[in-house]
C-alpha positions in Angstrom: 0.8 5.6 -22.0 3.6 8.2 -22.3 7.1 6.7 -22.1 8.0 8.6 -18.9 5.2 6.7 -17.1 7.1 3.5 -17.7 10.2 5.1 -16.0 7.9 5.9 -13.1 6.7 2.2 -13.0 10.3 0.9 -13.1 11.3 3.2 -10.2 8.2 2.4 -8.2 8.7 -1.3 -8.7 12.3 -1.1 -7.5 11.4 0.8 -4.4 8.5 -1.7 -3.6 10.9 -4.6 -4.2 13.5 -3.1 -1.8 10.8 -2.3 0.9 9.6 -5.9 1.0 13.1 -7.4 0.7 14.2 -5.1 3.6 11.6 -6.4 6.0 12.7 -10.0 5.5 16.5 -9.2 5.7 16.0 -7.0 8.9 14.0 -9.7 10.6 16.5 -12.4 9.9 19.7 -10.4 10.8 18.4 -8.6 13.8 16.7 -11.6 15.4 19.9 -13.7 14.7 21.9 -11.0 16.4 19.8 -10.4 19.5 17.4 -13.4 19.8 14.8 -11.0 21.2 11.3 -11.2 19.5 10.6 -7.7 20.8 13.2 -6.3 18.5 11.1 -7.5 15.5 8.3 -5.3 16.8 10.6 -2.3 17.0 11.6 -2.8 13.4 8.0 -2.4 12.3 7.5 0.6 14.6 10.5 2.4 13.3 9.0 2.1 9.8 5.4 3.1 10.8 5.9 5.9 13.4 7.2 8.5 10.9 4.0 8.1 8.8 2.0 9.3 11.8 4.6 11.7 13.2 5.0 13.7 10.0 1.5 13.3 8.7 0.6 17.0 8.5 4.0 18.0 7.1 4.3 15.4 4.4 1.2 16.3 2.5 2.0 20.0 2.7 5.5 19.4 1.3 4.2 17.3 -1.6 1.7 20.0 -2.5 4.2 22.9 -2.1 7.4 21.5 -3.8 8.1 19.7 -7.0 6.7 16.1 -6.6 9.5 14.9 -8.9 12.1 16.5 -6.6 10.4 15.0 -3.5 10.5 11.5 -5.0 14.2 11.8 -6.0 15.2 13.2 -2.6 13.4 10.5 -0.7 14.7 7.6 -2.8 18.3 8.8 -2.6 17.8 9.5 1.1 16.6 6.0 1.6 19.6 4.7 -0.4 22.0 6.6 1.9 20.2 5.3 5.0 20.4 1.7 3.8 24.1 2.0 2.8 24.8 3.3 6.3 22.7 0.5 7.8 24.7 -2.1 5.9 28.0 -0.6 7.0 26.9 -0.6 10.7 25.6 -4.2 10.5 28.8 -5.5 8.9 30.4 -5.2 12.3 29.6 -8.4 14.1 28.6 -6.7 17.4 26.6 -3.8 15.9 24.7 -1.2 18.0 21.0 -1.9 17.8 20.2 1.7 18.9 22.1 3.0 15.8 20.3 0.4 13.6 16.9 1.5 14.9 17.8 5.2 14.4 18.7 4.5 10.7 15.5 2.5 10.3 13.6 5.5 11.6 15.5 7.8 9.2 14.6 5.4 6.4 10.9 5.3 7.5 10.9 9.2 7.6 11.9 9.3 3.9 9.2 6.8 3.1 6.6 8.9 4.9 7.2 11.7 2.4 7.7 9.2 -0.5 4.3 7.5 -0.4 2.0 10.6 -0.8 4.4 12.0 -3.5 4.3 8.7 -5.4 0.5 8.6 -5.3 -0.1 12.3 -6.0 2.2 12.5 -9.1 0.4 9.9 -11.2 -2.3 12.3 -12.5 0.6 14.7 -13.4 2.1 12.0 -15.6 -0.9 10.7 -17.6 -4.1 12.2 -19.0 -7.4 11.9 -17.1 -8.6 9.2 -19.5 -5.5 7.2 -18.9 -5.6 7.5 -15.1 -7.5 4.3 -14.2 -5.2 2.2 -16.5 -2.2 3.9 -15.0 -3.3 3.1 -11.5 -4.1 -0.5 -12.5 -0.6 -0.9 -14.0 1.0 0.7 -10.9 -0.9 -1.5 -8.5 -0.1 -4.6 -10.6 3.6 -3.8 -10.7 3.5 -3.1 -7.0 1.9 -6.5 -6.2 4.5 -8.3 -8.4 7.3 -6.5 -6.6 5.9 -7.2 -3.2 5.4 -10.9 -4.1 9.0 -11.3 -5.4 10.7 -9.2 -2.8 10.7 -11.7 0.1 11.8 -14.5 -2.2 14.6 -12.5 -3.7 15.6 -11.4 -0.2 15.8 -15.0 1.1 18.1 -16.0 -1.9 20.3 -13.0 -1.5 20.7 -13.5 2.3 21.9 -17.1 1.5 24.3 -15.8 -1.1 25.8 -12.6 0.2 24.3 -12.2 3.7 24.9 -8.7 5.1 26.0 -7.4 1.8 22.4 -7.4 0.8 21.9 -3.9 2.3 24.5 -2.4 -0.1 22.7 -4.1 -3.0 19.4 -2.7 -1.9 20.9 0.8 -1.6 22.2 0.5 -5.2 18.8 -0.6 -6.4 17.3 2.6 -4.8 20.0 4.7 -6.4 18.9 3.2 -9.8 15.3 4.0 -8.9 16.3 7.6 -8.2 18.0 7.8 -11.7 14.8 6.5 -13.2 12.8 9.3 -11.5 15.2 11.8 -13.0 13.7 10.8 -16.4 10.2 12.2 -15.4 9.3 15.4 -17.2 9.6 18.8 -15.6 6.3 19.4 -14.0 4.4 22.8 -13.9 5.7 25.1 -11.2 4.0 24.6 -7.9 2.8 27.6 -5.9 3.8 27.0 -2.3 0.9 26.6 0.0 0.9 29.0 3.0 2.1 27.4 6.2 -1.1 27.8 8.3 -3.0 25.3 10.3 -5.9 25.4 7.9 -3.5 24.6 5.0 -1.9 21.8 6.9 -5.2 20.1 7.5 -6.5 21.0 4.1 -6.5 17.3 3.0 -8.6 16.3 6.0 -11.1 19.1 5.5 -11.4 18.4 1.8 -12.0 14.7 2.4 -14.7 15.5 4.9 -16.4 17.8 2.4 -16.3 15.5 -0.6 -18.5 12.4 -0.3 -16.7 10.5 -3.1 -13.2 11.0 -1.5 -14.5 10.3 2.0 -16.5 7.3 1.0 -13.5 5.8 -0.9 -11.1 6.3 1.9 -13.5 5.3 4.8 -14.7 2.1 3.1 -11.0 1.1 2.5 -10.2 1.7 6.1 -13.0 -0.3 7.6 -13.3 -3.2 5.2 -9.5 -4.0 5.5 -9.6 -3.4 9.3 -12.5 -5.8 9.8 -11.9 -8.3 7.0 -8.1 -9.0 6.9 -7.3 -12.7 7.1 -3.7 -12.9 6.0 -2.4 -13.0 9.6 -4.6 -16.1 10.2 -3.0 -18.2 7.4 -0.4 -20.0 9.5 -3.2 -21.1 12.0 -5.4 -22.3 9.1 -2.4 -24.2 7.6 -1.5 -26.0 10.8 -4.9 -26.5 12.6 -7.6 -26.6 9.9 -6.1 -27.5 6.5 -3.3 -29.7 7.9 -0.8 -28.6 5.3 2.9 -27.9 5.3 5.0 -24.8 4.7 5.0 -25.2 0.9 1.2 -25.1 0.7 1.2 -22.2 3.2 3.5 -20.3 0.8 0.9 -20.9 -2.0 -1.9 -19.6 0.3 0.2 -16.5 1.2 0.9 -15.8 -2.5 -2.7 -16.2 -3.8 -4.1 -12.8 -2.9 -1.1 -11.1 -4.7 -1.5 -13.5 -7.6 -5.2 -12.7 -7.9 -4.4 -9.0 -7.7 -1.9 -9.3 -10.5 -4.2 -11.2 -12.8 -7.0 -8.7 -12.2 -4.7 -5.7 -12.6 -3.5 -7.0 -16.0 -7.1 -7.4 -17.2 -8.1 -4.0 -15.9 -5.1 -2.4 -17.7 -6.3 -3.9 -21.0 -9.9 -2.8 -20.8 -11.4 0.5 -22.0 -12.5 3.1 -19.5 -15.0 1.6 -17.0 -18.6 2.6 -17.0 -20.9 2.3 -13.9 -17.8 2.4 -11.8 -19.7 3.1 -8.5 -21.9 0.1 -8.9 -19.0 -2.1 -9.9 -17.0 -0.8 -6.9 -19.7 -2.1 -4.5 -20.0 -5.4 -6.4 -16.2 -5.9 -6.1 -16.4 -5.1 -2.4 -19.2 -7.6 -1.8 -17.3 -10.3 -3.7 -14.3 -9.4 -1.5 -16.4 -9.9 1.7 -17.9 -13.1 0.3 -14.5 -14.6 -0.4 -13.6 -14.0 3.3 -16.6 -15.9 4.4 -15.8 -18.7 1.9 -12.2 -18.9 3.2 -13.4 -18.9 6.8 -15.7 -21.9 6.3 -13.4 -23.9 4.0 -11.6 -27.0 5.3 -10.3 -28.0 1.9 -7.0 -26.7 0.6 -7.9 -26.0 -3.0 -11.2 -24.2 -2.0 -9.1 -22.0 0.3 -6.7 -21.3 -2.5 -9.6 -20.3 -4.7 -11.1 -18.1 -2.0 -7.8 -16.2 -1.5 -7.3 -15.8 -5.3 -10.8 -14.2 -5.5 -10.0 -12.2 -2.3 -6.9 -10.6 -4.1 -8.6 -10.1 -7.4 -11.7 -8.4 -5.9 -9.5 -6.2 -3.8 -7.5 -5.1 -6.8 -10.6 -4.1 -8.7 -12.0 -2.1 -5.7 -8.5 -0.5 -5.0 -8.2 0.5 -8.7 -11.6 2.2 -8.7 -11.1 3.8 -5.3 -7.6 5.1 -5.9 -8.7 6.4 -9.3 -11.6 8.2 -7.8 -9.6 9.7 -5.0 -7.0 11.1 -7.4 -9.6 12.3 -9.9 -11.9 13.9 -7.3 -9.0 15.8 -5.6 -7.7 19.1 -7.0 -4.1 18.9 -7.9 -3.0 21.5 -5.2 -4.5 19.2 -2.5 -3.4 15.7 -3.8 -0.4 15.5 -1.6 -2.3 16.2 1.6 -5.2 13.8 0.6 -2.6 11.1 -0.4 -0.9 11.6 3.0 -4.3 11.1 4.7 -5.0 8.0 2.6 -1.5 6.7 3.6 -2.5 7.0 7.3 -5.7 5.1 6.7 -3.8 2.4 4.8 -1.2 1.9 7.5 -3.9 1.9 10.2 -6.1 -0.6 8.4 -3.3 -3.0 7.5 -1.5 -3.0 10.8 -4.6 -2.8 13.1 -6.4 -5.4 10.9 -3.6 -7.9 11.7 -3.8 -7.0 15.4 -7.6 -7.4 15.4 -7.5 -10.8 13.6 -4.7 -12.2 15.8 -6.1 -11.0 19.1 -9.7 -12.1 18.3 -8.5 -15.5 17.1 -6.8 -16.0 20.5 -10.2 -15.8 22.2 -12.7 -17.1 19.5 -10.5 -19.2 17.3 -9.6 -18.6 13.6 -12.8 -19.8 12.0 -15.1 -17.7 14.0 -12.7 -14.7 13.7 -12.6 -15.0 9.9 -16.3 -15.6 9.6 -17.2 -12.6 11.7 -14.7 -10.5 9.8 -16.4 -11.5 6.5 -19.9 -10.7 7.8 -18.7 -7.3 9.2 -17.1 -6.6 5.8 -20.5 -7.2 4.2 -21.9 -4.8 6.7 -19.3 -2.2 5.7 -20.4 -2.6 2.0 -24.0 -2.1 2.9 -23.3 0.9 5.1 -21.1 2.4 2.4 -23.8 1.8 -0.2 -26.4 3.6 1.9 -24.2 6.4 3.2 -22.5 7.5 0.0 -25.1 7.7 -2.8 -22.8 9.9 -4.9 -20.3 7.2 -4.9 -22.6 4.3 -5.8 -24.3 6.2 -8.6 -21.1 7.4 -10.3 -20.8 6.3 -13.9 -17.3 7.2 -15.1 -14.1 7.9 -13.2 -13.7 11.3 -14.8 -17.2 12.3 -13.6 -15.6 12.6 -10.1 -13.4 15.5 -11.2 -14.0 18.8 -9.2 -15.3 21.8 -11.0 -13.2 24.7 -12.2 -13.6 26.7 -9.1 -12.4 23.9 -6.8 -9.3 23.4 -8.9 -7.9 26.8 -8.0 
């Protein structure tokens, strides 16, 4: 791997760490201030709404301007927003409206940051190195997302509201790391037409590999997510305490990290289409195993496999999406992928929680696992180009499409 890719990993890890730490800190401080649970929902909305609101613009910007410059601008913009947030919240009787505005501003920078972070990876490594690079990036991301809440809890206990200034400084350091990325080839600005703005949508619809990878991700997470059910399982089915619940919550990320380390050490994958569907089937099977388990350690094992299988499928799918998309469209396709990820994660939790209220957690998780199996079968039948793919690089578009 080129040395500048490790600068990218360092910066991406810091931003992921800050993102997860921020969610914990905001929940704690705002609920302590207002005592209103609805304010916690608004925190999430302020972070998510910009992704949908600026969807068509974010991809065009990433494809029209230097991706390095977009990353640097977004990270420093987030740092300024968090520094301002910390200053506002240091006043004991802070204005929630101003806090939510600053969160919306922070979420707006993140809406541009995500597609730029995804689209720039193929510009930093060779096509042969791309799957390994994505595996390393996903592994580092999972480590950061696992450690973020823990670090946030410790820092809140030690420095309380000063944590926002520290997070702003960490983002500033990430911005400096992004400055170390090489100067990328000059980007020819895409014309500002409606056809250009929806170019990512049109390309995904026309390319069965990209469409299959994105659609399968959307539906399998939407229908199979079980994370939001863990507290119910802990209290009512496994009869365990908060310490064991913490272990359950961390198992998917732990499994993902182990699988990511293994993937990063392996040579380029062959029969990647077949292995993608095997990983997805294992993922769905682990949901069914977790649903039916009434033993703590069996549930731990199921969630470990859940995270490991998800990492394998994510690594293949992200590699395929990046490889199969021409460079001049990667920002817009990454923005579309970001919409799908936000929708599947958030709506998956809503689906699981609401269904569990009517059918109970076991039936909800079991049905989710069965439906996830159905997604795998449907994807296998609907996307033959995806299932028969041998190497990741075979998904690359031809010369005509690159221009």
